[in-house]
C-alpha positions in Angstrom: 58.4 41.2 144.2 58.5 39.7 140.7 60.0 36.2 140.4 63.3 36.6 138.4 62.6 33.3 136.6 59.5 34.9 135.0 59.9 36.9 131.8 57.3 39.7 131.3 55.4 39.8 128.1 56.6 43.3 127.2 60.3 42.6 127.9 60.1 39.3 126.0 58.5 40.9 123.0 61.1 43.7 123.0 64.0 41.3 123.2 62.4 39.2 120.4 62.2 42.2 118.1 65.8 43.1 118.9 67.0 39.6 117.9 64.9 39.6 114.8 66.0 42.9 113.5 69.7 42.2 114.3 69.5 38.9 112.4 67.6 40.5 109.5 70.1 43.4 109.2 73.2 41.2 109.5 72.0 38.7 107.0 71.0 41.5 104.6 74.5 42.9 104.8 75.8 39.4 104.0 73.4 39.2 101.0 74.9 42.4 99.5 78.4 41.2 100.2 77.7 37.7 98.7 79.9 36.4 96.0 79.4 33.6 93.5 81.3 30.4 92.7 80.6 27.1 90.9 77.1 26.2 92.0 76.0 29.8 92.1 77.1 30.3 88.5 75.3 27.2 87.5 72.1 28.5 89.1 72.6 32.0 87.6 73.0 30.4 84.2 69.5 28.9 84.4 68.0 32.1 85.6 69.9 34.2 83.0 68.6 31.9 80.3 65.0 32.6 81.3 65.4 36.4 82.0 67.7 37.3 79.1 67.2 34.6 76.5 63.5 33.9 77.1 64.1 30.1 77.5 62.6 28.3 80.5 64.7 25.3 81.2 62.8 22.4 82.6 65.7 20.9 84.6 67.7 22.3 87.5 71.1 21.7 89.0 73.2 18.5 88.7 72.5 16.0 91.5 74.8 13.8 93.5 73.3 10.8 91.8 74.1 12.1 88.3 71.8 13.8 85.9 69.8 17.0 86.7 67.1 17.7 89.2 63.6 17.7 87.7 61.3 20.7 86.9 61.7 24.3 86.0 61.3 25.8 89.5 65.0 26.6 89.9 64.9 28.7 86.7 61.9 30.6 88.0 63.3 31.3 91.4 66.5 32.7 89.9 65.2 34.1 86.6 62.2 36.1 87.9 64.3 38.3 90.3 66.8 38.9 87.5 64.0 40.4 85.4 63.5 43.0 88.2 67.2 43.6 89.0 69.9 42.5 86.6 72.3 41.6 89.3 73.4 38.2 90.6 72.3 39.2 94.1 68.7 39.6 93.1 68.0 35.9 93.5 69.9 35.9 96.8 67.7 38.7 98.0 64.6 36.6 97.3 66.2 33.8 99.2 66.8 36.2 102.1 63.2 37.2 102.1 62.0 33.6 102.0 64.2 32.8 105.0 62.7 35.7 107.0 59.1 34.6 106.1 60.0 31.1 107.1 61.3 32.1 110.5 58.2 34.2 111.2 56.0 31.2 110.3 58.0 29.0 112.6 57.8 31.5 115.5 54.1 31.6 115.1 53.7 27.8 114.9 56.1 26.9 117.8 55.6 30.0 120.0 52.5 28.8 121.9 54.3 25.5 122.9 57.6 27.2 123.7 56.3 30.2 125.6 58.0 33.7 125.8 61.5 32.4 126.9 61.3 29.5 124.5 60.6 31.9 121.7 63.7 33.9 122.5 65.8 30.7 122.7 64.4 29.6 119.3 65.2 33.0 117.9 68.8 32.5 119.0 69.4 28.9 118.1 67.5 29.1 114.7 67.3 32.7 113.5 70.7 33.9 114.7 72.3 30.6 114.0 75.5 31.1 111.9 74.7 28.0 109.9 71.3 29.5 108.8 72.7 33.0 108.4 75.5 31.8 106.2 73.6 29.5 103.9 70.5 31.7 103.5 72.6 34.7 102.6 74.2 33.0 99.6 72.6 31.7 96.4 72.4 27.9 96.6 69.7 25.4 95.8 70.1 23.6 99.2 69.4 26.9 101.0 65.8 27.0 99.8 65.2 23.9 102.1 65.1 26.2 105.2 61.9 27.8 103.8 60.3 24.5 102.6 61.0 22.9 106.0 59.4 25.9 107.8 56.2 25.7 105.6 56.1 22.0 106.2 56.2 22.6 110.0 53.4 25.1 109.8 51.3 22.6 107.9 52.0 19.9 110.5 50.8 22.3 113.3 47.6 23.0 111.4 47.1 19.2 110.9 47.6 18.4 114.6 44.0 17.9 115.6 42.0 17.3 112.5 42.1 16.5 108.7 42.5 19.8 106.9 42.5 20.1 103.1 44.8 23.1 102.5 47.6 22.1 105.0 47.6 18.6 103.5 47.9 20.0 100.0 50.7 22.4 100.9 52.6 19.7 102.7 52.6 17.6 99.6 53.8 20.7 97.6 56.6 21.2 100.1 57.9 17.8 99.3 57.3 17.7 95.6 58.4 21.2 94.8 61.3 20.9 97.3 62.6 17.9 95.3 62.7 20.1 92.2 65.3 22.2 94.1 67.2 19.5 95.9 67.0 15.8 96.8 67.4 16.8 100.4 63.6 17.3 100.5 63.3 13.5 100.8 63.8 14.1 104.5 60.4 15.9 104.5 58.8 13.0 102.6 59.8 10.4 105.1 59.0 12.8 108.0 55.5 13.3 106.6 54.9 9.5 106.4 56.2 8.9 110.0 54.2 11.8 111.4 51.0 10.4 109.9 51.8 6.9 110.9 52.3 7.8 114.5 49.2 10.0 114.6 51.1 13.3 115.1 49.3 14.8 112.1 45.9 14.0 110.6 45.9 13.9 106.8 43.1 15.0 104.4 43.5 12.5 101.5 41.8 14.8 99.0 44.4 17.4 99.8 47.1 14.8 99.2 45.5 13.8 95.9 45.2 17.4 94.6 48.7 18.3 95.8 50.2 15.3 94.1 48.4 16.2 90.9 49.8 19.7 91.0 53.3 18.3 91.6 52.9 15.9 88.7 51.6 18.7 86.4 54.7 20.8 87.3 57.1 18.1 86.0 55.2 17.2 82.8 57.4 19.5 80.7 60.4 17.9 82.4 59.2 14.5 81.4 59.0 15.7 77.8 62.5 17.0 78.0 64.0 13.8 79.4 62.2 11.8 76.8 64.4 13.5 74.3 67.4 13.6 76.5 67.7 10.6 78.8 71.1 11.8 80.1 69.3 14.3 82.2 67.8 11.5 84.4 69.6 11.0 87.8 71.1 7.5 88.0 74.7 7.6 89.0 76.7 5.2 91.2 75.5 4.1 94.6 72.6 1.9 95.9 69.9 2.3 98.5 70.9 1.8 102.2 74.6 2.3 101.1 75.2 4.7 104.1 73.7 2.3 106.6 75.8 -0.5 105.3 79.0 1.5 105.4 78.0 3.0 108.8 80.4 6.0 108.7 78.4 8.1 106.2 75.2 7.4 108.1 76.8 8.4 111.5 78.1 11.5 109.8 74.6 12.5 108.9 73.4 12.0 112.5 76.4 14.1 113.6 75.3 17.0 111.4 72.0 17.1 113.2 74.0 17.8 116.4 76.3 20.3 114.8 73.5 22.5 113.5 73.0 23.9 117.0 76.7 24.6 117.4 79.5 26.7 115.9 81.0 23.6 114.2 80.4 24.9 110.7 82.1 23.3 107.6 85.8 24.1 107.5 85.5 26.1 104.3 83.3 28.7 106.1 86.3 29.4 108.4 88.8 29.7 105.6 89.2 33.3 106.6 91.1 35.9 104.6 91.4 39.4 106.1 92.3 40.7 102.6 95.6 42.4 103.4 98.9 42.0 101.7 101.0 41.5 104.8 102.1 38.1 106.0 101.0 39.1 109.6 97.4 39.2 108.4 97.8 35.7 107.0 99.0 34.6 110.4 96.1 36.3 112.1 93.7 34.6 109.7 95.2 31.2 110.5 95.0 31.8 114.2 91.4 32.9 114.0 90.6 29.8 111.9 92.1 27.5 114.6 90.3 29.2 117.4 86.9 29.1 115.6 87.3 25.4 114.7 88.2 24.5 118.3 85.4 26.7 119.7 83.0 25.1 117.2 83.7 21.5 118.3 83.5 22.5 122.0 80.0 24.0 121.5 78.9 20.6 120.1 78.8 19.4 123.7 75.6 21.3 124.4 73.5 19.6 121.7 75.0 16.3 122.7 73.7 16.9 126.2 70.4 18.2 124.9 69.7 15.2 122.7 70.6 12.8 125.5 68.0 14.5 127.6 65.5 14.6 124.8 65.8 10.9 124.1 65.8 9.9 127.8 62.1 8.7 127.6 61.9 6.9 124.3 58.7 5.0 125.2 56.8 8.3 125.5 58.1 9.5 122.1 57.4 6.1 120.5 53.8 6.0 121.8 51.1 6.8 119.3 49.9 10.4 119.5 46.6 10.8 121.5 44.2 13.4 120.2 44.2 15.4 123.5 48.0 15.8 123.9 49.2 19.3 125.0 51.1 21.6 122.7 54.5 21.1 124.3 54.2 17.3 124.3 53.0 17.4 120.7 56.1 19.5 119.8 58.3 16.9 121.3 56.6 14.2 119.3 56.7 16.2 116.1 60.5 16.9 116.6 61.2 13.2 117.3 59.5 11.8 114.2 60.6 14.6 111.9 64.2 13.9 112.9 63.5 10.2 112.5 62.4 10.9 108.9 65.7 12.7 108.3 67.6 9.7 109.7 65.7 7.3 107.4 66.6 9.6 104.4 70.3 9.5 105.5 70.1 5.6 105.6 68.4 5.2 102.3 70.5 7.8 100.4 72.6 6.1 97.7 75.3 8.8 98.1 77.3 9.9 101.1 75.5 12.2 103.5 76.6 15.8 103.3 75.9 18.6 105.7 73.2 20.2 103.4 71.0 17.1 103.4 69.7 18.0 106.9 68.7 21.6 106.0 65.0 20.7 105.5 64.8 19.7 109.2 67.2 22.3 110.5 64.4 24.0 112.4 63.6 20.7 114.2 67.3 19.9 114.9 67.5 22.9 117.3 64.3 22.1 119.2 65.9 19.6 121.6 68.5 22.2 122.5 65.9 24.9 123.0 63.9 22.7 125.3 67.1 21.7 127.3 68.3 25.3 127.8 64.8 26.4 128.7 64.7 23.7 131.4 68.1 24.8 132.7 66.9 28.4 132.9 63.9 27.3 134.9 66.1 25.8 137.5 68.3 27.7 140.0 70.9 30.4 139.3 68.7 32.2 136.8 70.8 35.4 136.9 74.0 33.6 136.1 72.2 31.7 133.4 71.0 34.9 131.8 74.4 36.4 131.8 75.8 33.2 130.2 73.2 33.4 127.5 74.0 37.1 126.9 77.7 36.2 126.5 76.9 33.4 124.1 74.7 35.7 122.0 77.5 38.3 121.7 80.0 35.5 120.8 77.7 34.1 118.1 77.0 37.5 116.6 80.8 38.2 116.6 81.5 34.9 114.8 78.8 35.6 112.3 80.1 39.2 111.6 83.6 37.7 111.1 82.1 35.2 108.6 80.3 38.1 106.8 83.6 40.0 106.5 86.3 37.4 105.8 84.7 34.0 104.8 85.1 33.0 101.1 81.5 33.5 100.0 81.3 37.1 101.4 84.7 38.6 101.0 85.7 40.6 97.9 88.5 39.3 95.7 91.7 39.7 97.7 94.9 41.6 96.7 97.5 39.9 94.5 99.8 37.7 96.5 102.1 34.8 95.9 100.3 31.4 96.1 102.3 28.3 95.1 104.2 28.9 91.9 102.3 32.0 90.8 100.7 35.3 91.7 97.0 35.7 91.9 94.1 37.3 93.8 92.7 35.2 96.6 89.6 33.2 95.7 89.3 33.8 92.0 87.5 31.7 89.4 89.4 31.0 86.2 87.0 30.8 83.1 87.7 28.9 79.9 85.7 31.5 78.0 83.7 34.7 78.5 79.9 34.8 78.3 77.3 37.6 78.1 75.9 36.5 81.5 79.0 37.5 83.4 78.7 41.1 82.0 74.9 41.3 82.2 74.9 40.5 85.9 78.1 42.4 86.8 80.0 39.3 87.9 83.5 40.0 86.5 84.3 42.7 89.1 82.4 41.2 92.0 83.8 37.7 91.6 87.3 38.4 90.3 86.8 36.4 87.2 89.7 35.7 84.9 89.6 34.2 81.4 92.5 31.8 80.8 93.6 29.7 77.8 94.0 26.4 79.7 92.5 24.9 82.8 89.5 27.2 82.9 86.0 26.4 84.1 82.5 27.2 82.8 78.9 26.7 84.2 77.6 23.2 83.3 74.9 24.7 81.1 77.5 26.4 78.8 79.7 23.3 78.8 76.8 21.3 77.6 76.0 23.7 74.8 79.7 24.0 73.8 79.8 20.2 73.5 76.6 20.1 71.5 77.8 22.8 69.2 81.1 21.0 68.7 79.3 17.8 67.9 76.9 19.5 65.5 73.9 18.8 67.7 71.1 21.1 68.6 71.6 22.9 71.9 69.2 21.7 74.6 
């Protein structure tokens, strides 16, 4: 008689494919329902400028430290899809594809160490994770960090036993090009240094040199741009180690690492609107919001327990990595030092830590939980454990489906209703002026845009150019 604690290869592979296809289909539905707001319009403005105006901007989105992120990678990632399909969702579709490729890379990299049951748990805690599903189904520069973190992990696995040129080169590109999209990629930079320092990875220095050269070459046009426009350089308020000194912002960053394996998503995600005119539906939305928030914080207890178990033997984790260590022990070391790199980035950051700054190490933040649940399933009461896991999977998919239907970034503009002193559609964006981009990409109807005389908003790129035109300056 087969041991119930063992999972056959065929059944494990079938379950994995079911989870993968379900996640792929649900996130694709979210992509096609996706809406756009402030940051999304700012990104589309850069892509539209490349696709429709033929101008490749060499700076990206505004940063928390002021100025703009360096390089023209953002314009390419948004503009090239727009050349194929003139719809704001084209760039989001590319992001969806990158997230799927990133997960497949992670599954291949971590699978041998996790085993069949561990692969299924990783599929659940990472691939079906509502955090990942939500943020890789909407256009946002932080969302690309999931892909760059995955590629960084694959490089680390390839560099486990020896110095290899191409993985070393690509790891540098992950950090350098990632910083062109979002400063959160600094977590990968510190993780790389710590992984090398502790012997978890072996670095080929020629690969590092060539990769660094490619990164520098990619920002040469940006250097020429900021020479003419110094205001594009980041350099706002704040100072290094600010978060460590103030303590609370630093602890909040650590708390986000725990929340990634739970249903405790940002409150705005649960700002549900069932898009109906009746007050009863407003009440239902409010009740659902309270239930989801409470449920989310209850589920944080699991990662708290898992991390406590993961850090129970710190001397083993701190010990320098021997060359002959097994795959599972190596994965624990890799997870520990990668998370340590993120913690260092949180401490050094001159601005308050926000939830998106951990996205580059999201795939690592779930590893301690996967290992903990796997150990629990290896213990007694396997049948009850499997039933509990099945119930949790159904609950998580239901929550994700609700987000896809009623959360702000995926619901259509709601019906007119009284809000405050006026009547408006739910979740609209008031514009100070119209622009061809909104028509070329079909954004007026999809996003419920309204042009108003006062109090309107415009993407930062158009605001810049309007100011330059008003001041008689050449537009950037």
